[in-house]
C-alpha positions in Angstrom: -39.3 185.8 30.8 -38.1 182.6 32.6 -40.0 179.0 32.7 -39.7 175.7 34.6 -40.9 172.8 32.4 -40.9 169.1 33.3 -40.1 166.6 30.8 -40.8 163.1 31.7 -42.1 160.1 30.1 -45.3 158.5 30.3 -45.0 155.3 29.4 -43.1 152.5 31.0 -39.9 154.6 30.5 -37.8 154.7 27.8 -39.7 156.9 25.6 -36.7 158.8 24.6 -36.3 161.4 27.3 -32.8 161.9 27.2 -33.3 163.0 23.4 -35.6 165.5 24.2 -34.0 166.7 26.9 -30.8 167.1 25.0 -32.6 168.8 21.9 -34.5 171.5 24.6 -31.7 171.7 27.0 -30.2 173.8 24.7 -32.2 176.6 25.8 -31.9 175.8 29.6 -29.6 177.5 32.1 -30.4 175.3 35.0 -31.0 171.1 34.5 -32.2 168.7 37.0 -32.4 165.5 37.4 -34.6 165.0 40.2 -35.0 160.4 41.2 -33.9 156.9 40.3 -30.4 156.1 40.0 -28.2 154.1 37.2 -31.2 152.2 36.6 -32.0 154.4 34.3 -30.0 155.4 31.0 -31.0 158.3 28.7 -29.3 157.9 25.3 -29.1 160.9 22.7 -26.9 161.7 19.6 -24.4 164.3 20.5 -22.2 166.1 17.4 -23.4 163.0 15.4 -22.1 160.2 18.7 -24.1 158.4 20.5 -23.7 159.5 24.2 -25.7 157.8 27.2 -26.3 159.3 30.7 -26.8 157.2 33.6 -27.4 159.7 36.1 -26.0 162.9 35.6 -28.7 165.3 33.5 -29.0 164.6 29.6 -28.0 168.0 29.1 -24.3 168.1 30.0 -23.0 168.6 26.5 -24.7 172.2 26.5 -22.7 174.7 27.7 -25.0 177.1 28.5 -26.2 175.2 31.9 -25.4 174.3 34.8 -26.7 170.8 36.0 -27.3 169.0 38.7 -28.1 165.4 40.4 -31.3 166.6 42.9 -32.5 165.2 46.1 -33.7 162.2 45.3 -31.4 160.4 43.6 -29.5 157.6 44.5 -26.0 157.4 43.7 -23.2 155.0 43.2 -19.9 156.8 43.7 -17.9 154.5 41.8 -20.4 154.3 38.9 -21.0 158.3 39.2 -17.1 158.9 38.5 -16.7 156.0 35.7 -19.5 157.8 33.9 -18.4 161.2 34.4 -14.6 159.6 33.6 -16.2 158.4 30.3 -18.2 162.0 29.2 -14.9 163.9 29.4 -13.2 161.6 27.7 -15.5 161.3 24.9 -15.9 165.9 25.0 -19.4 165.6 25.8 -19.3 167.4 29.7 -19.3 170.8 28.9 -21.6 172.2 31.0 -20.8 175.0 33.2 -21.3 173.3 36.6 -22.1 169.6 37.6 -23.6 169.7 41.0 -24.6 167.0 43.5 -27.2 167.5 46.2 -26.3 166.8 49.6 -30.0 165.4 50.1 -29.1 162.8 47.5 -28.6 158.6 48.8 -25.6 156.7 48.4 -26.0 153.7 47.3 -23.8 151.2 49.5 -21.9 147.5 48.6 -24.6 145.6 51.2 -27.9 147.9 48.7 -26.5 145.4 45.5 -25.7 142.7 47.6 -29.2 142.8 48.7 -31.0 142.6 45.9 -29.0 140.1 44.0 -30.1 137.6 47.0 -33.4 138.8 46.8 -34.3 139.2 43.2 -32.9 135.7 42.9 -34.5 134.3 45.9 -37.8 135.3 43.9 -37.0 132.6 41.0 -39.6 133.1 38.5 -41.5 135.9 40.9 -39.0 138.0 40.4 -39.1 141.8 39.4 -36.6 141.9 36.6 -34.5 144.7 38.7 -31.4 146.1 36.6 -29.1 144.7 39.8 -27.9 148.6 40.5 -29.3 148.5 44.1 -31.9 151.1 43.6 -35.1 150.0 45.5 -32.8 148.4 48.3 -31.3 151.8 49.2 -34.5 153.7 49.3 -35.7 151.2 51.4 -33.0 151.9 53.4 -34.1 155.6 53.7 -37.5 155.3 54.7 -35.8 152.6 57.2 -33.5 155.4 58.5 -30.8 153.5 57.7 -29.7 155.1 54.8 -26.2 157.6 54.3 -26.5 160.7 51.8 -23.8 162.4 50.3 -24.2 164.9 53.2 -23.1 162.2 55.2 -19.5 161.7 53.1 -18.7 165.8 54.8 -19.2 164.2 58.4 -17.3 160.8 58.2 -15.9 160.8 61.7 -19.2 162.1 62.9 -21.7 158.8 61.4 -19.0 155.8 62.5 -21.7 154.8 65.5 -24.2 155.2 62.8 -22.6 152.5 60.6 -22.3 150.5 63.8 -26.1 150.8 63.8 -27.0 149.9 59.9 -24.9 146.9 59.8 -25.8 145.6 62.8 -29.3 145.2 61.3 -27.9 144.4 57.6 -25.5 142.3 58.5 -27.9 139.5 59.2 -29.3 139.7 56.6 -26.3 139.2 54.3 -25.2 135.9 56.4 -28.5 134.3 56.4 -28.2 134.2 52.4 -25.0 133.2 52.6 -23.1 136.8 51.5 -20.2 138.4 52.5 -21.0 140.5 55.9 -19.4 143.9 56.3 -16.7 145.4 59.0 -17.7 149.1 60.0 -13.8 149.5 58.9 -15.0 148.4 55.4 -17.6 150.8 55.1 -15.3 153.6 56.4 -12.6 152.8 53.7 -15.9 153.0 50.8 -17.4 156.1 52.4 -13.5 157.6 52.6 -13.5 156.8 48.9 -16.6 158.2 48.0 -15.9 161.6 49.5 -13.2 161.8 47.2 -14.7 161.1 44.3 -17.8 163.3 45.1 -16.8 166.0 47.4 -15.8 168.7 44.5 -19.3 167.7 43.3 -21.4 168.5 46.5 -23.2 171.4 46.8 -22.4 174.1 48.7 -26.0 175.5 49.3 -29.9 173.9 48.8 -30.5 172.6 45.4 -34.0 173.9 46.5 -32.3 177.4 46.8 -30.6 177.1 43.5 -34.0 176.4 41.7 -36.0 178.9 43.1 -32.9 181.7 42.2 -33.1 180.5 39.3 -36.7 181.2 38.5 -36.9 184.2 40.5 -34.4 185.7 38.2 -35.9 184.6 34.8 -33.6 181.7 34.1 -34.6 178.8 32.1 -35.5 175.6 34.3 -35.9 171.8 32.9 -36.5 169.2 35.5 -36.0 165.5 34.0 -37.8 162.6 35.1 -36.4 158.7 35.4 -38.5 156.2 34.1 -42.8 156.3 33.5 -45.7 156.1 35.2 -45.7 152.6 34.2 -43.2 152.5 36.8 -43.9 154.5 39.1 -44.2 153.0 42.9 -47.4 154.2 44.1 -49.7 154.8 40.8 -47.3 152.0 38.2 -48.4 148.1 37.8 -47.5 147.0 41.1 -45.2 145.5 42.0 -43.5 145.5 38.7 -42.3 149.2 39.5 -39.6 150.9 40.4 -38.6 152.1 43.9 -39.4 156.2 43.1 -41.7 158.3 42.3 -41.4 159.0 38.4 -44.7 161.5 38.3 -43.9 165.3 37.5 -45.0 165.6 40.9 -41.8 164.0 41.8 -39.9 166.8 40.6 -40.8 169.2 43.7 -39.2 166.9 46.2 -36.7 165.8 44.0 -35.4 170.0 43.2 -36.8 170.8 46.1 -39.7 173.3 44.7 -43.3 174.0 45.1 -45.9 172.8 42.6 -46.5 176.6 41.9 -43.4 177.2 40.2 -44.1 174.4 37.5 -45.1 176.5 34.0 -45.5 173.1 32.0 -45.7 169.5 32.3 -44.8 167.4 28.9 -45.1 163.7 28.5 -42.7 161.9 26.3 -44.2 158.8 24.6 -43.4 156.6 21.4 -46.1 156.1 18.7 -45.6 152.5 19.7 -44.6 150.6 23.4 -42.0 149.1 25.0 -41.3 148.1 28.5 -38.4 145.9 30.7 -38.8 143.6 33.1 -41.8 141.7 34.7 -45.6 142.5 35.1 -48.5 143.2 32.6 -48.1 144.5 29.3 -51.8 144.0 28.2 -50.7 145.5 24.5 -47.9 143.4 23.7 -46.6 142.0 20.4 -45.3 138.6 20.2 -44.1 136.5 16.9 -42.2 138.2 14.2 -43.1 141.9 14.1 -42.6 142.3 17.6 -39.2 141.6 16.9 -38.8 143.7 13.7 -40.4 146.8 15.8 -37.1 146.1 18.6 -34.5 145.9 15.7 -35.9 148.9 14.2 -36.4 151.1 16.9 -32.9 149.5 19.0 -35.1 148.7 21.7 -31.8 147.4 24.1 -31.8 148.7 27.9 -29.3 151.7 27.5 -28.6 150.1 31.2 -28.7 147.0 31.3 -28.6 145.9 27.1 -31.9 143.6 27.5 -34.3 143.4 25.2 -37.7 145.6 25.9 -40.9 143.9 25.3 -42.3 145.4 22.4 -46.2 146.4 22.3 -49.2 148.9 20.6 -48.9 152.1 21.4 -52.2 151.5 24.8 -54.7 154.2 25.1 -55.4 153.0 28.4 -52.0 153.8 29.9 -51.6 156.9 28.2 -54.9 158.5 29.2 -54.2 157.3 32.8 -50.8 158.4 33.0 -51.2 161.5 31.4 -53.8 162.2 34.1 -51.8 161.1 36.9 -48.9 163.0 35.5 -50.4 166.4 35.1 -49.1 166.8 31.2 -50.2 170.1 29.3 -48.5 168.5 26.4 -47.0 165.4 24.7 -44.0 164.9 22.4 -43.9 162.3 20.6 -40.9 159.9 19.6 -40.3 157.2 17.0 -42.9 157.2 14.5 -39.9 156.3 12.3 -39.9 152.8 13.3 -43.3 152.4 11.9 -42.7 153.6 8.1 -44.7 150.7 6.2 -46.1 148.9 9.0 -49.8 148.7 9.3 -49.5 150.1 12.6 -52.2 149.4 15.5 -53.4 151.5 18.7 -55.4 150.1 21.4 -58.5 152.5 22.3 -60.0 150.5 25.1 -59.7 147.2 26.9 -62.6 144.8 27.5 -63.1 143.0 30.1 -66.3 140.3 29.6 -68.8 143.1 29.1 -66.8 145.9 30.5 -65.0 148.8 28.6 -62.1 149.8 30.2 -60.8 153.8 28.8 -58.1 154.1 31.7 -55.2 151.5 32.9 -56.2 152.9 36.8 -59.3 151.5 36.7 -57.9 148.1 37.0 -55.4 146.3 39.5 -52.6 144.9 38.4 -53.7 141.3 38.6 -57.1 142.0 36.6 -55.0 143.4 34.1 -53.6 139.7 32.8 -57.1 139.3 31.8 -58.3 142.3 29.6 -58.6 142.1 25.7 -57.4 145.7 23.9 -59.7 146.6 21.7 -57.4 148.3 18.5 -58.4 150.7 16.2 -56.2 150.5 12.6 -54.3 153.5 11.7 -53.1 152.4 9.2 -49.6 152.5 7.0 -47.3 154.9 5.7 -44.7 154.2 3.4 -42.6 157.5 2.8 -39.5 158.2 4.9 -40.3 160.9 7.3 -37.1 161.8 8.7 -36.9 165.1 6.7 -40.1 166.5 7.9 -39.8 169.6 9.6 -43.7 170.8 9.6 -46.3 168.8 11.0 -48.6 169.1 6.8 -45.1 167.2 5.4 -46.1 164.2 7.2 -47.7 161.3 5.2 -52.0 161.2 6.2 -51.6 158.4 7.9 -48.8 159.6 10.3 -50.4 162.6 10.7 -53.7 160.4 11.7 -51.4 158.5 13.9 -49.8 160.8 16.0 -53.7 162.9 15.9 -54.8 159.8 17.8 -52.3 159.4 20.4 -52.9 163.4 21.7 -56.7 163.1 21.6 -55.5 159.7 23.8 -53.6 161.5 26.0 -56.0 164.5 26.2 -53.5 167.4 25.1 -51.8 169.4 22.6 -48.5 168.1 20.9 -45.7 169.9 21.6 -43.1 167.7 19.3 -42.7 165.1 17.1 -39.5 163.5 16.5 -38.7 161.8 13.1 -35.2 160.2 13.8 -32.8 159.5 16.4 -30.5 162.9 15.9 -30.9 166.2 16.9 -33.0 168.3 14.7 -35.2 165.6 13.4 -37.6 166.8 14.8 -41.2 168.4 14.2 -41.7 171.7 17.3 -44.8 172.4 17.1 -44.3 174.2 20.1 -41.6 175.7 21.8 -41.6 175.4 25.7 -39.3 178.5 25.8 -41.0 181.0 24.3 -44.7 180.2 23.2 
């Protein structure tokens, strides 16, 4: 019997979702990336070689899968073209089909410009965006000034609409001293975009494809981007991304009802990382943070920026697991902590108040909390060869069980290395 499983991060993104989607995607018939854009980099190793996807689902290297870019994604056409070219050249693009939903939004050149100007104008209050035009594209969508993939099939009919868009966009670009655009500039861009994307545009709704696959007992895997801490509503606003990063977003991004979802698995590191601005209560400064960053290769897959590093954050985990509706948790990068006396934050203190869930507080309140830590001890043995929970050192078992307890759900898997197969599978998502 086929199943529909949602995989997403459970922290501030960069938890290793791509690695797990690649591993478990081997048994998936349909894989859908539902939201976000090239601000997300999902890393996996294919035949021992590092592969990073920014727009394509992380299972594109599996010959069994049909892979789709979902309804709530934002796509920069030339970026998509470059990614497909790179994946093909390395022999990683092996999926049966790669398709793009007609409902996805196009990242336009002026979206990149506006993000750059606005971020610069914020100065020290800058969000720390990737500069890929993601937020401004979602803004255009809700302002009813967006262009969708499906518009590429009707270029002559949208010329008047393009003029309407530029009437609103050009004055702001001029205000910032930037380049303004003519209708012909944009029509030329869209014609190029059509040449790139038309072979991949789905001829039927993604919703129909996914529902029919589920009804015909095929395995469907939904891949989220970023993590709950960056969700536009439930994250540490305004230091967030511009899309829904929760499992609930899978419904819109894949065009399905929530009753079709069988499991929701949250991926979390044994420690925490965050990119960009915003509160980070368990952040580590100094040599230890630098050591963990170096060991874990904590640099953005999309930008190369060094990630901020901290101990695992229990209040964040509790809140994220609740709003995400997790049924299981997957832990990554426990091997990075070998030989380190590890801590886990189990609650915050704010004066005399005990805070057990991050979302009990507003973003501004999080600047003043004091994290309370439990000492987990250290393990000196290399765990990369462990394939059963019982094989792990006692200190590692204690750490992983503590994280599962904080999440309030069972352990599904533990990644003990960066390569496929270096995983302790506690529960097979497709069979158990």
